[in-house]
C-alpha positions as CSV (number, residue, x, y, z in Angstrom):
1,M,24.2,-24.2,0.4
2,S,22.3,-23.0,-2.7
3,N,20.2,-19.8,-2.7
4,L,17.0,-22.0,-2.9
5,E,18.1,-24.1,0.0
6,E,18.9,-21.0,2.0
7,I,15.4,-19.5,1.3
8,M,13.7,-22.8,2.3
9,R,15.8,-22.9,5.5
10,L,14.7,-19.4,6.4
11,H,11.1,-20.4,6.1
12,Q,11.3,-23.6,8.2
13,G,8.6,-23.5,10.8
14,G,7.6,-20.0,9.6
15,K,9.2,-16.6,10.1
16,L,7.4,-15.5,13.2
17,E,7.1,-16.5,16.9
18,T,5.4,-15.2,20.0
19,T,7.5,-13.6,22.8
20,L,6.7,-12.2,26.2
21,K,7.0,-8.5,27.0
22,H,7.4,-9.4,30.7
23,P,8.9,-12.6,32.2
24,I,6.7,-14.9,34.2
25,E,9.1,-16.4,36.8
26,T,7.2,-16.4,40.1
27,M,3.8,-17.2,41.5
28,E,3.4,-13.5,42.1
29,D,4.0,-12.8,38.4
30,L,1.5,-15.5,37.5
31,A,-1.1,-14.0,39.7
32,K,-0.7,-10.6,38.0
33,V,-0.5,-11.8,34.4
34,Y,-3.3,-14.4,34.8
35,T,-5.8,-15.2,37.5
36,P,-6.8,-13.5,39.7
37,G,-5.1,-10.2,38.7
38,V,-6.3,-10.2,35.1
39,A,-9.9,-10.0,36.2
40,K,-9.4,-6.4,37.3
41,V,-8.1,-5.5,33.8
42,C,-11.1,-7.3,32.1
43,Q,-13.5,-5.3,34.4
44,A,-11.8,-2.1,33.5
45,I,-12.3,-2.7,29.8
46,A,-15.9,-4.0,30.3
47,S,-16.7,-0.6,31.9
48,D,-14.9,1.4,29.2
49,E,-14.1,-0.5,25.9
50,E,-11.7,2.2,24.8
51,K,-9.3,1.0,27.5
52,A,-8.7,-2.0,25.2
53,Y,-6.3,0.3,23.3
54,E,-4.2,0.7,26.4
55,L,-4.5,-2.6,28.2
56,T,-4.4,-5.2,25.4
57,I,-2.4,-6.0,22.3
58,K,-4.9,-4.0,20.2
59,K,-2.7,-0.9,20.8
60,N,0.1,-2.2,18.6
61,T,-1.3,-5.1,16.6
62,V,-2.5,-5.4,13.0
63,A,-4.1,-8.3,11.2
64,V,-2.7,-9.1,7.8
65,I,-5.6,-10.8,6.0
66,S,-5.8,-12.5,2.6
67,D,-7.8,-15.2,0.8
68,G,-4.8,-16.1,-1.4
69,T,-6.5,-15.1,-4.7
70,A,-4.1,-12.6,-6.0
71,V,-0.7,-13.4,-4.5
72,L,2.3,-11.4,-5.8
73,G,2.9,-12.6,-9.4
74,L,1.5,-16.0,-8.6
75,G,-2.3,-15.4,-8.8
76,D,-4.9,-17.6,-7.1
77,I,-2.8,-20.0,-5.2
78,G,-5.1,-20.5,-2.2
79,P,-4.8,-19.6,1.5
80,R,-2.2,-22.1,2.5
81,A,0.3,-21.2,-0.2
82,A,-0.3,-17.5,0.5
83,M,0.7,-17.9,4.1
84,P,4.5,-17.3,3.6
85,V,3.7,-14.0,1.9
86,M,1.5,-12.9,4.8
87,E,4.1,-14.0,7.3
88,G,6.7,-11.9,5.3
89,K,4.4,-8.9,5.5
90,A,4.1,-9.3,9.2
91,A,7.8,-9.6,9.6
92,L,8.3,-6.3,7.7
93,F,5.8,-4.6,9.9
94,K,7.9,-5.6,12.9
95,Q,11.3,-4.9,11.4
96,F,10.5,-1.4,10.0
97,A,8.0,0.0,12.4
98,D,7.8,-2.3,15.5
99,V,4.2,-3.1,14.7
100,D,3.1,-6.5,15.8
101,A,1.2,-8.2,12.9
102,V,-0.7,-11.5,12.7
103,P,-1.0,-13.2,9.3
104,I,-4.4,-14.7,8.7
105,C,-5.3,-16.6,5.6
106,L,-9.0,-17.3,5.0
107,D,-10.3,-20.4,3.3
108,T,-13.1,-18.7,1.5
109,K,-13.5,-16.4,-1.6
110,N,-17.0,-15.4,-0.6
111,T,-17.2,-11.6,-0.2
112,E,-19.8,-11.6,2.6
113,E,-18.0,-14.4,4.5
114,I,-14.7,-12.5,4.4
115,I,-16.4,-9.3,5.6
116,A,-18.1,-11.2,8.4
117,V,-14.9,-13.0,9.5
118,V,-12.9,-9.8,9.6
119,K,-15.6,-8.0,11.5
120,A,-15.7,-10.8,14.0
121,L,-11.9,-10.6,14.4
122,A,-11.7,-6.8,14.7
123,P,-12.0,-6.5,18.5
124,T,-8.5,-8.0,18.8
125,F,-6.7,-5.6,16.4
126,G,-5.9,-2.0,16.1
127,G,-5.9,-2.1,12.3
128,I,-6.6,-4.4,9.3
129,N,-4.2,-4.8,6.4
130,L,-6.0,-6.5,3.5
131,E,-3.6,-8.3,1.1
132,D,-3.6,-10.1,-2.2
133,I,-7.4,-10.3,-2.6
134,S,-8.4,-10.3,-6.2
135,S,-10.3,-7.5,-8.1
136,P,-13.1,-6.5,-8.1
137,R,-14.0,-8.2,-4.8
138,C,-11.3,-6.3,-3.0
139,F,-13.1,-3.0,-3.6
140,E,-16.3,-4.1,-2.0
141,I,-14.6,-5.9,0.9
142,E,-12.5,-2.8,1.7
143,R,-15.4,-0.4,1.3
144,R,-17.7,-2.4,3.6
145,L,-15.1,-2.9,6.3
146,Q,-14.2,0.8,6.2
147,E,-17.9,1.7,6.7
148,E,-18.6,-1.0,9.4
149,L,-15.5,-0.9,11.6
150,D,-14.0,1.8,13.7
151,I,-10.4,0.8,13.1
152,P,-8.2,1.5,10.0
153,V,-8.8,-0.9,7.1
154,F,-6.1,-0.6,4.4
155,H,-5.8,-2.6,1.2
156,D,-2.1,-2.4,0.6
157,D,-2.1,-3.6,-3.0
158,Q,-4.3,-0.6,-3.9
159,H,-3.2,2.2,-1.6
160,G,0.3,1.2,-0.6
161,T,1.3,1.0,-4.3
162,A,-0.6,4.3,-5.1
163,I,1.1,6.2,-2.2
164,V,4.6,5.1,-3.2
165,V,4.0,5.8,-6.9
166,L,2.8,9.3,-6.1
167,A,5.9,9.9,-3.9
168,G,8.1,8.8,-6.8
169,V,6.1,10.8,-9.4
170,L,6.3,14.0,-7.2
171,N,10.1,13.7,-7.1
172,A,10.5,12.6,-10.7
173,L,8.5,15.7,-11.8
174,K,11.0,17.8,-9.8
175,V,13.8,16.3,-11.7
176,V,12.3,17.2,-15.1
177,N,10.9,20.5,-13.8
178,K,7.3,19.8,-14.7
179,D,4.0,20.4,-12.7
180,I,1.6,17.5,-12.0
181,R,-1.3,19.8,-13.1
182,D,0.2,20.2,-16.6
183,V,1.4,16.8,-17.5
184,K,-0.2,14.0,-19.5
185,I,-0.3,10.7,-17.5
186,V,-1.1,7.3,-18.9
187,V,-1.9,4.5,-16.3
188,N,-1.7,1.1,-18.0
189,G,-3.6,-1.6,-16.1
190,C,-7.0,-0.7,-14.5
191,G,-7.2,-3.3,-11.8
192,A,-7.1,-2.6,-8.1
193,A,-3.7,-1.1,-8.1
194,G,-4.1,0.9,-11.3
195,I,-7.4,2.5,-10.3
196,S,-6.0,3.4,-6.9
197,V,-2.8,4.9,-8.4
198,A,-4.9,6.9,-10.8
199,K,-7.2,8.3,-8.1
200,M,-4.2,9.1,-5.9
201,L,-2.6,11.1,-8.7
202,L,-5.9,12.9,-9.4
203,N,-6.2,13.8,-5.7
204,A,-2.7,15.2,-5.9
205,G,-3.6,17.6,-8.7
206,A,-3.2,15.6,-11.9
207,V,-5.8,16.6,-14.6
208,N,-5.0,14.9,-17.9
209,L,-4.9,11.3,-16.8
210,I,-5.9,8.3,-19.0
211,G,-6.4,4.8,-17.8
212,V,-5.8,2.1,-20.4
213,D,-6.6,-1.6,-20.1
214,R,-6.5,-4.6,-22.5
215,D,-9.5,-3.2,-24.4
216,G,-8.1,0.3,-24.7
217,A,-8.6,3.6,-23.0
218,I,-11.3,4.0,-20.3
219,N,-13.7,6.5,-21.8
220,R,-16.9,8.0,-20.3
221,S,-18.7,7.5,-23.7
222,N,-18.5,3.7,-23.1
223,V,-20.7,1.6,-20.9
224,Y,-18.9,-0.6,-18.3
225,E,-20.2,-3.5,-16.3
226,K,-17.5,-3.1,-13.8
227,P,-18.6,-0.4,-11.3
228,H,-15.1,0.7,-10.5
229,W,-14.5,1.3,-14.2
230,A,-17.7,3.2,-14.7
231,E,-16.8,5.5,-11.7
232,F,-13.2,5.9,-12.9
233,A,-14.4,6.9,-16.4
234,Q,-16.2,9.9,-15.0
235,L,-13.0,11.0,-13.2
236,S,-10.4,10.6,-15.9
237,N,-9.6,11.1,-19.6
238,P,-10.8,14.7,-19.9
239,N,-10.1,14.9,-23.6
240,Q,-11.9,11.6,-24.2
241,E,-9.0,9.9,-26.0
242,E,-9.6,6.5,-27.5
243,G,-7.6,3.6,-28.7
244,S,-4.8,1.4,-27.5
245,L,-1.9,2.1,-25.3
246,S,0.2,3.0,-28.4
247,D,-2.5,5.6,-29.3
248,C,-2.8,7.1,-25.9
249,I,0.9,7.2,-25.1
250,K,1.6,9.8,-27.8
251,G,2.8,13.0,-26.1
252,A,2.5,11.6,-22.6
253,D,4.9,12.9,-20.0
254,V,4.4,10.1,-17.5
255,F,3.7,6.3,-18.0
256,I,2.6,4.3,-15.0
257,G,2.5,0.5,-15.6
258,V,0.7,-1.9,-13.3
259,S,-0.1,-4.4,-15.9
260,A,1.9,-7.1,-17.8
261,P,5.4,-7.7,-19.1
262,N,6.7,-6.1,-22.3
263,V,3.4,-4.3,-23.3
264,L,5.2,-1.0,-23.7
265,K,7.3,-0.9,-26.9
266,V,10.4,1.2,-27.7
267,E,8.4,3.0,-30.3
268,D,5.8,3.9,-27.7
269,V,8.4,5.5,-25.5
270,R,9.9,7.4,-28.4
271,N,6.5,8.9,-28.9
272,M,6.3,10.3,-25.4
273,A,7.0,13.9,-24.5
274,K,10.6,15.2,-23.9
275,D,12.1,14.1,-20.5
276,A,9.6,11.2,-20.2
277,I,9.0,9.5,-16.9
278,V,8.3,5.7,-17.0
279,F,7.3,3.6,-14.0
280,A,7.2,0.0,-15.3
281,M,6.2,-2.0,-12.3
282,A,5.0,-5.4,-13.6
283,N,7.0,-8.0,-11.6
284,P,9.3,-9.7,-12.2
285,T,9.4,-8.6,-15.8
286,P,8.5,-4.9,-16.3
287,E,6.3,-3.4,-19.1
288,I,9.5,-2.5,-20.9
289,D,13.2,-3.5,-20.4
290,P,14.8,-0.5,-18.6
291,E,17.9,-0.8,-20.9
292,L,15.7,-0.6,-24.0
293,A,13.9,2.4,-22.6
294,A,17.0,4.2,-21.3
295,P,17.8,6.3,-24.5
296,Y,14.4,7.8,-24.5
297,V,13.5,8.2,-20.8
298,K,14.7,10.7,-18.3
299,V,13.4,9.0,-15.2
300,M,12.9,5.2,-15.0
301,A,11.4,3.3,-12.1
302,T,10.4,-0.4,-11.7
303,G,9.2,-2.8,-9.0
304,R,12.6,-4.5,-9.0
305,S,15.4,-4.2,-6.5
306,D,18.2,-4.6,-9.1
307,Y,17.4,-1.3,-10.8
308,P,17.4,2.2,-9.4
309,N,14.1,3.7,-8.1
310,Q,12.3,0.6,-6.9
311,I,8.7,1.3,-6.2
312,N,8.3,-0.8,-3.0
313,N,5.3,-0.8,-0.7
314,V,7.5,-1.4,2.3
315,L,8.2,2.3,2.2
316,C,4.5,2.9,3.1
317,F,2.6,0.3,5.0
318,P,4.8,0.0,8.2
319,G,4.9,3.7,8.8
320,I,1.2,4.4,7.9
321,F,0.0,1.8,10.5
322,R,2.6,3.0,13.0
323,G,1.2,6.5,12.8
324,A,-2.4,5.3,12.8
325,L,-1.9,3.1,15.8
326,D,-0.1,5.8,17.8
327,C,-2.9,8.2,17.4
328,G,-5.7,5.6,17.6
329,A,-7.0,6.5,14.2
330,R,-10.4,5.2,13.2
331,E,-9.6,5.1,9.5
332,I,-6.9,5.9,7.0
333,N,-8.4,8.7,4.8
334,D,-7.2,10.5,1.7
335,A,-5.6,13.3,3.6
336,M,-3.5,10.8,5.5
337,K,-2.5,8.9,2.3
338,L,-1.5,12.2,0.6
339,A,0.6,13.1,3.7
340,V,2.4,9.8,3.5
341,A,3.3,10.3,-0.1
342,E,4.6,13.7,0.6
343,A,6.6,12.4,3.6
344,I,8.2,9.7,1.5
345,A,9.1,12.1,-1.2
346,A,10.6,14.5,1.3
347,A,12.8,11.8,2.7
348,V,15.0,12.3,-0.4
349,D,17.3,15.3,0.2
350,P,17.0,17.9,-2.6
351,A,20.8,17.8,-2.9
352,E,20.6,14.0,-3.6
353,L,17.6,14.1,-5.9
354,S,18.4,12.9,-9.4
355,E,16.9,10.7,-12.2
356,H,18.5,7.7,-10.5
357,F,17.4,8.6,-6.9
358,I,13.8,9.6,-6.6
359,I,12.7,7.2,-3.8
360,P,14.4,6.7,-0.4
361,N,15.9,3.5,0.8
362,P,13.4,1.4,2.9
363,F,16.2,1.0,5.5
364,D,16.4,4.7,6.0
365,K,15.0,5.1,9.5
366,R,13.8,8.6,8.8
367,V,11.1,7.2,6.4
368,V,8.9,5.5,9.0
369,E,9.4,8.3,11.6
370,N,8.4,11.0,9.0
371,I,5.4,9.0,7.9
372,R,4.3,8.3,11.5
373,I,4.2,12.0,12.3
374,A,2.6,13.0,9.0
375,V,-0.1,10.3,9.5
376,A,-0.9,11.4,13.1
377,E,-1.0,15.1,12.2
378,A,-3.4,14.4,9.3
379,A,-5.6,12.1,11.4
380,I,-5.8,14.8,14.1
381,R,-6.5,17.5,11.6
382,T,-9.3,15.5,9.9
383,G,-10.9,14.4,13.2
384,V,-10.3,10.7,13.0
385,A,-7.8,10.3,15.8
386,R,-8.8,9.0,19.2
387,T,-6.2,11.3,20.8
388,S,-5.7,14.9,19.9
389,Q,-2.2,15.0,21.2
390,L,0.6,14.6,18.6
391,I,2.5,11.6,19.8
392,G,6.1,11.8,20.7
393,V,8.5,8.9,21.5
394,R,6.8,5.5,21.4
């Protein structure tokens, strides 16, 4: 059987199914699970809606929601074609963190309709994972839902990427013995992921950070129609550098690429500072071929699994929702995101840390557990947890 045939076989009928937590084998079981016993549970929740977190699937269930407009490297392929990706995301939630996730693809691109549908679905779920929604609509959709719901809303393409990038950068800087407050960072690609990565790095202490897009450096002297660019311009590029990627990359210590294949040239990398760090995360073809960059780069990371230091969101989203669900978090705030990045970075033992190993393996079970505890602690500390007790064994 060819690799393609095997892939298609694994997707036959989808990748998920519903199972029962308790068997229904007798009339007594039936009376407890359904009528008349279930009425008592309904009445208990009606008198105190918070009990839904204990007495329904809300306690451990996340909705994975997309409109299919920005799928992987495929773009706007629509809600039906996006469904295998959302199913895959749900499978990873279950595999890595025992979080039950329901894939939901919406047949609308209208921002207000998407917000309304998600709000209507929210009573069922303990969290919302937004996925593969194109920019700039994703910013408004996430912002509004965060404001209008009392459960965590997390756009993984933005924040999951940003968290794992920060974790990798923190460890890469340890390898080259540099401080995040002192380095020059260039982020190429100022869409949803790029802006979120940049903000995450700034929140972690970065100062000299420049965002570059197709038209050059984001600079506060320019006027931008995109609100997220106008806001970002005020936060970044303190020396007001101008010009193309090749202009801005000169003397940079760190390059973060969330853009397009082959936009970073060998000459650009040669113009970076000593012990350069390059995260070229365009998939499947990075911003620069790692082999071409190797002579001039100290630490290299990509989004691919066939090179060292894969920046993979699966390191983040299962654990962050595991922790948020366990403490009944009302949101996922900046303190929680920073705690996750630090937990991922700390999962690499200092004795093992090297230019070829700055990011832990997703199958390392310590990763989700470390994140779970870090998220719950940060949620409790910042007052967004429903329970003030630090959760123990699930």
